[in-house]
N, C-alpha and C positions, 0 to 999 in steps of 0.2 A: 381485396379484401382494404376496402378504405383509411379506416384505424386498426392502426396498430401502439400496444404500448410496452414501449421498451425499459426492460427489467432484465437488464445486463450490466451496470453501470459497477461492480468491482471487477472487471476487465475493463472497461472506460466509460466515460460520463458522457451519457444525452442525452439533450440537447446540452449542446454550450450556450452560458447567459451571450446574449445579439453582444456588449462589449466586447467579449473576446474576437469574437469574424470583428469589427470593426476595427479593434484593435491591429489583428494580423492583417486588412486586408490597408491600412491606413499605409504600416510600415511597408507594403511591396508594393503601395503605389506612389508616396511621396518621400522614403526613407534608402530604403536597398543598401545598407553600408555594413561592413565588417568593425564592429568595435573596436577600435586600440593598433586599428588600421590606417591610419590618415587621420590629416589633425582637419581635413576641413567640417562641415557643422552638423555633415548625417553622419560620418564615423562617432563625431562626439555624443550625438542627440544619441544611436545604440549604444554608447556606453550608461549613460544617465538611466534609462531607460529598461538594461540590464540593472543598473542598479537600486537601483526604484521596485524588481521585482525583487532580487535582494532582499531590501527593508522590508517590502510588504510580507516576504516568508521568516522572515526575520522575527517580524513582529507577532505573528502566527502564530508562530513559538515560543513567546516569549524568550528567540537567543538575544546572544549576549549582545551581536554587532551583523551587521550584514553579509562582515568580510566571513564570519562560520557557515557561511550557506558555498557550495560549492555545488554550480549544476553537474547532470550527465544527459545523457538519452531518457535514461526513467530510470525507474528503482529499484532495480537489476545492477543497473550501474556502479551508482552506489553503494548496496551492500556489495559489491564484489570490489571494493575499494575498499570501504571498510574490513574484509576479512583481509583478501591477499594483501592489504597492508599494511594487517595489526600485526597476524601469526608465525611464527618462523618453525622451525625445523623441531621436536621433542616441548614444541606447548602442545598443550593442552584447550578445548573450547569446549562451550556447551549451549544447546537448546532443542526446543523439543518435538515432540513429534506433531505439532500442528503446527508450523512451522512449512515457508511454501520451497516450494524448488532451487527459487531465488536465494536463499541461505544456504537449504541442502545441500546442491546441488555444487555452491564453490569449495563448502567444508570438505564435501567426496573427492571433488577431484584434489584441496590438499592432501587430505588420508593418504591416497594416490602418489602425489610425488614427493612432498614429504615428509609423512608418516605424522603427521596431527593429528593428540587420542582426542576423539568428538565426545561427549557422554549425548545422547539423544534424550531426553527424559521425557517416561513419559505424559499424560492424564488423560485426565478424569472422562473416560466413555461417554456415558449420560451430559456434561455439561461441554465439553472438553475441556478442560481449562487445569490448568498448570497449580497444584500448591507450590511458591515460593521457601517452605521450609524443603524438597525434592531439589530443587535449585540450591541450595548452601550445602543441599549432604552432595552434593554432586563434586562442591569443590574442592581440586586439588590444588597440591604447591605451583603446581608448573600452569595453572588456568590464564590463561591470557587472553577470555572471550564470554561473555554472553551476547549471547544473537538471541532476539527475543519478538516472537511475534510479535501487536499490539492486540491487531485485529484479528481471525480467521479470515481466507480468501472463503473459507468451507462451511462451517457453520457462524459465521457471526461475531465468537464470542471470545469478548475483551479480555486478556488477562493484566494481571496484575502489577500491572509495568511498574505501579509505584511501591511496592514492598521487594519487586526484585534488583528493581535500581539502591533500596537502601544496606542490597544484600550485595549488592556489586557493587558500592561505593565505602562501605565498611572495611572488604579483603582486597577494597584497589586493585581490581577489576572492569577493566573495559567497559563498558555495557554498550549493546548495539540496538537501537531499537529498529523494528521494521512496520512504516507503517503509511503503508502500501492503501490499508482499507480503512485506515482511520485522519489520517491528515486528511482535514475538513469536514472530513466526521465527528471527528468527538475531537471536544480541546484538551492543548498538550502544551504542555509547561514542562518545557526538556533542563531549565535550570529546577524547579520543584523538582520535576524528577527524575533527579541526577543519572539525564542520560547527557552520556559521553558521544555517542554515534545516533544519526537518526536520517533514516531514508523511507524517501517517498515517490511517485512518481506524480508526474506535473498536471496525468493527464485524468486522474479520476475522480475525488475529491475538490483536489484545490483547483479544478474546468476548465482547465491549459488545455494544447491538443498533444495529439500522440508526438514521441518524439522528446521531449520533456521530462526531466525529475530531476532530482536533488538531495548533495547529504549533508546534514547538520556534523558539524566538529567541532566540540569544542576547545573554549581560548586552549591551549597547551598540551592539546592531543595530536595536535600538528606532527609533534617533535616523535611520538611513537608510529604514526604512520605513517608507514612510506611511501610515495607514490610508483604506482603502475604506468604512467607513460609521461610521456614526458614529447616537449614539440613548440612552434612556438603560440608566442603568451603573446604581443606585440606590448610587453616588454622590457628591459634591461635585456636589445637583441643582441647587445655588446655578449653578455655571456655565454662562454661556452657551454654552461649548465645549465638544467631550467632553474629558475626562477623561489626564491624557498619559502617565499610568504601569503598570507592566504587573501587573495583563495586562489592566484594562480601558481600555487606548486602542486594545486591536483586536475587542473584548468588545461588544457595544451591542445592550439588548433584555434579556426573561427570558431564561433558559439551555434551556437540552433537560434537567432537573433530571433529570426519573426515567430517561434513554438514561443520561446523566455518571454518575448511583448506580447503572446499570450495569454502563456503566461499570469503573467503581470496582472492583465484585465483579470484572469482566472479569480485570481487568489484577492485583487482589492474589490473584486462584487459577496466570497463568501468571506471578509471581514466589513464593508457595510452590510449587512444581511445579520452578522453574528455568526459565529460559527454556536454559541449556545441553542440561540434560535433553531439555527440546521438542523441539525442533534436536537430539538423537541418535537421540529417536525415531524424526525425520521423514526423517534421512541414510537409518536403517536402512528405512525402506519404501523408499526412493530408488533404494537399493542392491536390494533383495529386485524394486522393478520394471523397473528398468536388467536386473537378472540375467535376468530371465524372459522380456524382451522381445527379448532381445538374438537378433538369427538369426532370428528370423520373420518365414518370407518373408510378400511382400506389406504387412508393416508397416512401417510408420518413424517413429523418433523423433527431436522434433529437439532440441536443444542440447545441456549440455556433457555430456560419458559420465564428466567428474572432479565429483565426492561434493561438493568444498570447491569449489566453483565453480558450484551450483544449490544453488537449495531446493524445498522437495516440486511443484512444478509442471511438469508435460509435456503439449507439443498432439505429436498424434501424426497419422496418416493410415495408410485401411486403403485398398489399392489397391480399387477395386471401390465404392468408401461415396464417395459427397461428404461434406461432415463433417456435416449436420444430420438428414443418412440417418444414420449413424454411431452419433449419439448416440441416435436414438431409436431404433434396433436395439439398444441397449445397454439401456437403460428399461422398453421392454416384451420384450424374451425374458430380460434380468437382474437386473434393476431395479437400477441402476446407472446413475447422476444425474450428466451432464456438460455441459460449455460447449463451445458447437461456430460457428464463423466466426468473427471479423477481432478480436475482444477489442477491441474502443477500444486500439487500437496497430498500425496501419496500416502504418509503418514498419517496423514490426519484424517481420512477414508477409515484405514486399518484401523485407528483409535473410536473411529463410532464404527463402523463394524460392516460398510458398503465400498469396501477394496475388493475383494471377491465380487461384487456382482453387480460390478462398472458403476459402481459411483451414485452421481447422486443429479438432480436437476434442480438450477440452482436460479433464486429469484434478489434481485439485490436493486435497492434502493437509493433512487438518487432527491437531489430538493426539488424536482420537477416533476415526481409523482405523486400524484393525489388522492383522495379517499375514497373515491369513485372509481378510482385501478385499482385500491383494494379489492374494493366492491366485485369487480370483472373479475380478475385472479382467486378472489377464493371460489365464490361462482362457477368460476370452468373450475378448478381442481373437480370442488365438490360433486360436478356432472360428469367429472371423468370417474370419478374415484369412486361414482353411482352404477355405474355403466361397464367395468370394471370387468377382468378373464382371466384366466390362467396363461401365463406371459407365452408367448409364443403360438397364439392362439387367437 
């Protein structure tokens, strides 16, 4: 099949803007040095490009300064730093049933290792949204972290992070947001939303290469956040202990410079086009998807119906098809690329009632998905649903 429609942007965005390829190719062909590991021009330029990327991310998030941005391998890397660097024995943390394993597993590891207490707040099974009052009710005297996914990678639901941020700030509890599915898709202002730490991947809505990600750390929070690794930084090498200034405090070893250079180009593309404009494009696609799938017999679409409460991530089931089987049919017959299963979010699937069914088939939009693609998708789903037969036959 010659035409293939990529709809797995929740896993990683594709295609990347041409500027990302150009930036990474220029680095590989003309620069190639490691920042902070030499005084020659190429090493200096690499350092400048890394700083430019920090500055662009800071501008996108309205962060206080570029040094608030700590680079890592992906969103999970940043979440592990935030969770394991913040919590101690005797502490209590709060998260939700819609959160991803990148939050759930570090918390569960600390439950085993240090006896961390964790409250998993349930969400509405229809909208998959959490009630901020339930977050407030879960707070204890020893609560030391509230960790919330901004947008679900299963249903696309957008949690009320503003209201939760006010609760966290009022109780002086560090507040961590997992922005894996929202950064680059949805306007985020870390200062207005009272966010203390925000983790995001570079390779999804920011349109950079795989192997990139970052953690925003609000100024002052680094005094509470213990580094979880040490090593060379290229700064104050005569010192026997790791630097305590930002961002070196949390970055050790040579940077993924080629990835960060590509990420910088991707973030600049997002800024040039405007997050609000990209959000409007995605809302239009989502509206068309919901409208065309409404009332199709045998087709179930999970998550919020209100476009203000979601991003362009949709989990669906078609009667007569297992999720993986449906993905196979969509690819083989229509060239539509999706992801099926539990999507590394088992509690989210328990919330919407699909855990014991093997999960769902997921469609996720990006900036290069067009209205014609949505027509192709919804037409394919209607065709498959009309030919539905009992599962296993």
